MARVO-623915 format. One line per 8 residues: their letters; for each residue z, y, x of C-alpha. Coordinates in steps of 0.2 Angstrom, whole numbers, plus 2048, in hexadecimal, padded with zeros to 3 digits. Layout:
N
A) Z/Y/X  ...
***
This chain:
420
MNVARAVS) 0E5/DEE/ADD  0F4/DF0/AE6  0F8/DE2/AEE  108/DE8/AF5  10E/DE8/AE4  106/DDD/AD9  107/DCD/AE4  106/DBE/AD9
DPYSLPLD) 114/DB5/ADD  123/DC1/ADA  130/DB7/AE1  127/DBA/AF3  12F/DCE/AF0  140/DD4/AF1  147/DD8/AE1  148/DEB/AE4
AIDMSDPD) 136/DEB/AEB  131/DE7/AD7  129/DF4/ACD  126/DEE/ABC  11A/E00/AB8  10C/DF9/AC4  0FD/DF7/AB8  0F5/DEC/AC3
LFQHDLVL) 104/DE0/ABF  0FB/DDF/AAC  0EA/DE0/AB0  0E8/DD1/ABC  0F6/DC6/AB1  102/DC6/ABC  111/DCE/AB4  11A/DC0/AA9
PYFERLRA) 121/DB7/AB9  129/DC7/ABE  131/DCA/AAF  136/DB7/AAE  13F/DBA/ABF  146/DCC/ABA  14E/DC3/AAC  156/DB7/AB6
EAPVHFTP) 15B/DC0/AC4  15B/DD4/AC1  159/DD5/AAC  15F/DE7/AAE  155/DEA/ABE  153/DFD/AC6  144/E04/ACD  147/E12/ADA
GSDYGPFW) 136/E18/ADA  126/E15/AD4  116/E20/ACD  121/E25/ABD  131/E27/AC6  141/E1F/AC6  146/E14/AB8  14F/E04/AB2
SVTRYHDI) 146/DF6/AAC  14E/DEA/A9A  147/DDA/A9A  151/DCF/A90  14F/DCF/A7D  161/DD2/A79  163/DE2/A84  153/DE8/A7D
MAVDTNHK) 15A/DE9/A6D  169/DF0/A72  160/DFF/A79  151/E01/A6B  160/E00/A5C  169/E0E/A66  15F/E1D/A64  171/E29/A65
VFSSDHAR) 173/E22/A77  15F/E20/A7C  154/E2E/A79  141/E30/A75  13E/E42/A74  131/E46/A7E  139/E57/A87  143/E48/A90
GGHILGYE) 137/E3F/A94  12E/E35/A85  12C/E24/A80  121/E1C/A8D  121/E1C/AA0  114/E2C/AA6  118/E34/A96  11B/E45/AA1
MFFIEEEA) 108/E3F/AA9  101/E3E/A99  106/E4C/A8E  113/E56/A96  10C/E5A/AAA  103/E68/AA3  10F/E73/A97  101/E7A/A8C
FQLPMFIA) 0FB/E69/A8B  10D/E61/A80  109/E55/A72  11A/E50/A68  118/E42/A5E  126/E3A/A53  127/E2A/A5D  12C/E37/A6B
MDQPRHDV) 139/E3F/A61  14C/E3E/A5D  152/E3F/A4C  153/E49/A40  13E/E4E/A45  139/E3D/A48  140/E37/A36  137/E45/A2E
TRKAVSPA) 126/E43/A36  128/E2F/A33  12C/E32/A21  11D/E3B/A1E  112/E2E/A23  11A/E1F/A1F  111/E1E/A0D  0FF/E1C/A15
VGAENLRK) 107/E0C/A1C  113/E06/A0F  113/DF8/A04  109/E00/9F4  0FA/E07/A00  0F8/DF7/A0B  0F5/DED/9F9  0E6/DF9/9F5
MESEIRAN) 0E2/DF9/A09  0DF/DE4/A0A  0D0/DE3/A01  0C7/DF0/A0B  0CE/DE7/A1B  0C7/DD7/A13  0B6/DDF/A10  0B3/DE6/A20
CVDILDHL) 0B9/DD6/A2A  0AD/DCD/A1F  09E/DD9/A23  0A1/DD7/A36  0A4/DC7/A38  095/DC2/A2D  08B/DCC/A3A  092/DC4/A4A
PVGEAFNW) 085/DBB/A54  089/DA7/A52  089/D9D/A60  085/DA8/A6E  093/DB2/A79  098/DC3/A74  0A6/DCF/A77  0B3/DCC/A6B
VDAFSVEL) 0BB/DDA/A6E  0AF/DE7/A6A  0A7/DDC/A5D  0B4/DD9/A53  0C6/DDF/A5A  0C2/DF0/A5C  0B5/DF3/A4D  0C2/DEA/A40
TTRTLATL) 0D1/DF5/A46  0C6/E05/A47  0BF/E04/A35  0D1/E02/A2F  0D7/E11/A38  0CA/E1C/A30  0CF/E16/A1E  0E2/E1A/A24
FDFPFEDR) 0DC/E2C/A2A  0CD/E2C/A1C  0C3/E30/A2C  0AF/E31/A2C  0A9/E20/A2E  09A/E23/A3A  0A6/E2C/A45  0B3/E1F/A45
RMLTRWSD) 0B0/E18/A59  0B7/E29/A5C  0CA/E22/A57  0C6/E14/A63  0C2/E21/A73  0D0/E2C/A6E  0DD/E1D/A6D  0D5/E16/A7F
ISVSVPGS) 0D6/E26/A87  0E8/E2B/A82  0F0/E1C/A8A  0E3/E1F/A99  0E7/E26/AAA  0D8/E2D/AB6  0D2/E1C/AC1  0D5/E0F/AB2
GIVESWES) 0C2/E0F/AAE  0C4/E1A/A9F  0C6/E2C/AA4  0C1/E34/AB4  0CD/E41/AB5  0DD/E49/AAC  0D1/E58/AA9  0C5/E4E/A9E
RRAELEDM) 0D1/E43/A96  0D8/E53/A91  0C7/E59/A8A  0C4/E4C/A7F  0D5/E4C/A78  0D3/E5F/A73  0C2/E5B/A6B  0CC/E4D/A61
GEYFSRLW) 0D7/E59/A5C  0CA/E65/A56  0C3/E57/A4D  0D4/E54/A44  0D8/E66/A42  0C8/E68/A38  0CC/E58/A2C  0DD/E61/A2B
RERTGKPG) 0D6/E72/A23  0CB/E68/A16  0DA/E5E/A0F  0E6/E6C/A0F  0EC/E70/9FE  0E4/E62/9F7  0F4/E56/9F0  0F0/E44/9EE
GYDLVSML) 0E9/E3E/9FC  0EF/E2E/A05  0E7/E31/A15  0F2/E33/A24  0EC/E44/A26  0ED/E4A/A14  100/E44/A15  103/E4D/A23
ASAPETRD) 0FA/E5D/A1E  102/E5D/A0D  114/E58/A11  120/E64/A0E  128/E61/A20  119/E5E/A2A  10B/E6A/A21  111/E78/A2E
MSRAEFMG) 113/E6D/A3D  10B/E75/A4D  0F8/E70/A53  100/E68/A63  10B/E5D/A57  0FD/E58/A4B  0F4/E52/A5A  100/E48/A62
NVLLLIVG) 106/E40/A50  0F3/E3C/A4F  0F3/E36/A5E  101/E29/A5A  0F9/E25/A4B  0E9/E20/A54  0F1/E15/A61  0FE/E0E/A56
GNDTTRNT) 0EF/E09/A48  0E4/E03/A55  0EC/DFA/A63  0F7/DEF/A5E  0EB/DE6/A52  0DC/DE6/A5C  0E4/DDE/A6B  0ED/DD0/A61
LTGSVLAL) 0DD/DCE/A59  0D3/DC8/A6C  0E6/DC1/A71  0E7/DB7/A62  0D6/DB0/A66  0D9/DAE/A7A  0EA/DA5/A74  0E3/D98/A68
NQHPDEYE) 0D7/D93/A77  0E5/D91/A81  0EF/D86/A77  0E2/D7C/A70  0ED/D70/A66  0F7/D7F/A5D  0E2/D85/A57  0E0/D73/A51
KLRRDRGL) 0F0/D76/A46  0EA/D87/A3D  0DA/D7F/A3B  0E2/D70/A31  0ED/D7D/A29  0EB/D8E/A24  0FA/D92/A1D  101/D94/A30
IASFVPEA) 0F8/DA2/A2D  108/DAA/A2A  111/DA4/A3A  103/DA5/A44  102/DB8/A43  114/DBD/A49  112/DAF/A56  101/DBB/A5C
IRWQTPLA) 108/DC9/A5B  118/DC2/A66  10C/DBB/A72  102/DCA/A75  110/DD7/A75  100/DE5/A73  10C/DF4/A78  116/DED/A88
HMKRTALE) 123/DFA/A89  12D/E09/A83  138/E14/A8D  149/E1E/A89  151/E2B/A91  165/E27/A90  16E/E35/A8A  17F/E30/A8F
DVELGGQR) 187/E24/A9E  185/E12/A99  188/E02/A9D  17A/DF4/A98  177/DE2/AA0  184/DE6/AAC  17C/DF5/AB5  184/E08/AB3
IQAGDKVV) 175/E11/AAD  178/E25/AAE  175/E32/AA3  162/E38/AA5  15D/E28/AAC  14B/E22/AA5  150/E0F/A9C  13D/E04/A99
MWYLSGNR) 13E/DF7/A8C  131/DE9/A92  12C/DE1/A7F  122/DD6/A89  130/DCF/A91  13C/DCE/A85  130/DC6/A7B  12D/DB8/A87
DERVIERP) 142/DB6/A8A  145/DA4/A8A  159/DA7/A86  152/DAC/A73  142/DA5/A70  13E/D94/A71  130/D8E/A7F  12B/DA1/A7F
NDFIVDRE) 11B/DA0/A88  114/D93/A7E  10A/D9A/A6F  110/D90/A60  106/D93/A4E  115/D8A/A45  122/D90/A4D  134/D94/A44
RPRNHLSF) 13A/DA5/A43  128/DAD/A48  12D/DBF/A44  13C/DBE/A51  134/DC9/A61  133/DD9/A65  122/DE0/A64  124/DEE/A57
GFGIHRCV) 135/DF3/A5C  147/DF5/A54  150/E04/A4D  149/E13/A49  138/E13/A52  132/E01/A4C  120/E02/A4A  11D/E0B/A39
GNRLAELQ) 10C/E01/A38  112/DF1/A3B  10E/DE8/A2A  0FE/DF1/A2B  0FA/DE6/A3C  101/DD8/A33  0F5/DD9/A26  0E5/DDC/A30
LRVAWEEI) 0EB/DCB/A3B  0ED/DC2/A2A  0DC/DC7/A24  0D2/DC5/A32  0D8/DB2/A37  0D4/DAD/A22  0C2/DB2/A26  0C0/DAC/A36
LERFRMVE) 0C7/D9D/A32  0BC/D9C/A22  0AD/D9B/A2C  0AF/D96/A3F  0B7/D87/A45  0BA/D90/A54  0B9/DA1/A5D  0B6/D99/A6D
VVGDPVRV) 0BB/DA2/A7E  0AC/DA3/A8B  0B1/DAC/A98  0C0/DB5/AA0  0CA/DC3/A97  0C8/DD4/A9E  0D8/DDE/A9F  0DB/DF0/A9D
RSNIIMGY) 0E5/DF9/AAA  0F5/DFE/AA1  106/DF9/AA2  108/E01/A90  0F9/DF9/A87  0F7/DE5/A87  0E6/DE7/A84  0D5/DE0/A89
SELPVRLV) 0C4/DE8/A8B  0BA/DD8/A8B  0BC/DC5/A84  0AC/DBA/A84  0AC/DB0/A76  0A0/DA6/A6B  0A0/DA1/A59  09F/D90/A54
PWNA) 09C/D8B/A42  0A6/D7D/A38  096/D74/A37  090/D75/A48
***
């Protein structure tokens, strides 16, 4: 842990020494007080030097919304630096290994690819998927150990979301954990405990490219497929995309289809255990699942940030941002903004207006799979509450070392049935 930056008391540092890109702040659960200070004292805060270069941190709800909904001034384009801190490190440090994806594109290219994959997570397809998601959920829950400790992350959160992702891609079921692995390494750097080096990371992503290229070739020219690979392979606007662009978009869909739900499934268990009165409310009234799900997504905020590049000089929050500056929208901070959200650090299962959160983003880049994430969470908790009075946390969570993914590698739990 870099104690020079990631100290427990943010008020012990001068403002200009605060660097919100430090992944240690997230891994060691120190980050929220830092954001609280920035919202109060420097809501648009400049970091002149970091491992990712200079950038502005935008920490208040309405300022984040102003950036996210103004794609004409704030660009996501990969050639200008992409959509996350370290994009250059992940994808364009080597010119030969660029992986353009629609979240890192501006219009009109963004809209073309997004339109091609949107039907897979549209209302009609989700209605068809719900029964399969429920069947997978039931199968997983009914095979979990009862009354003894196990890792909820791997046994339930990862397994359910990976099965759903395999369905979306029509991916061979026996190889489904490859999807989890590719998702993990795509947002990991050497030293994270997931990848050993940039070379090994690239080699595994090349393996992913080969695997999906084979699926692409098998499904090209076969209309009627409703999986994501078939849609990309058959849509006139995307069927001629380069291999690199295909890889980039597949990787985006893997991460987007995995991490949001996976980490909220774990975070929701943690939140209920930290707020036992709210857990009791949910047990007494399962109708509250409808408001509980978006509250869990707000409280967890599975993607901590997105980044934009200013295309022109602009004023934001009293600061003058210059063309070319990097601007980071900290969704995690906006979701805890006390100016907009009442008691933002509390988890409230019957919160009024629970969808008033930033976790899915806004504007043209709003998460394309947000309804699928909510569907999985709703079905999962309907089935959990049917079987268990409590998913009891029996040990400390282990968080991943990332300033992008608000995630967990371990959460020890014990299942308590209703008749216990």
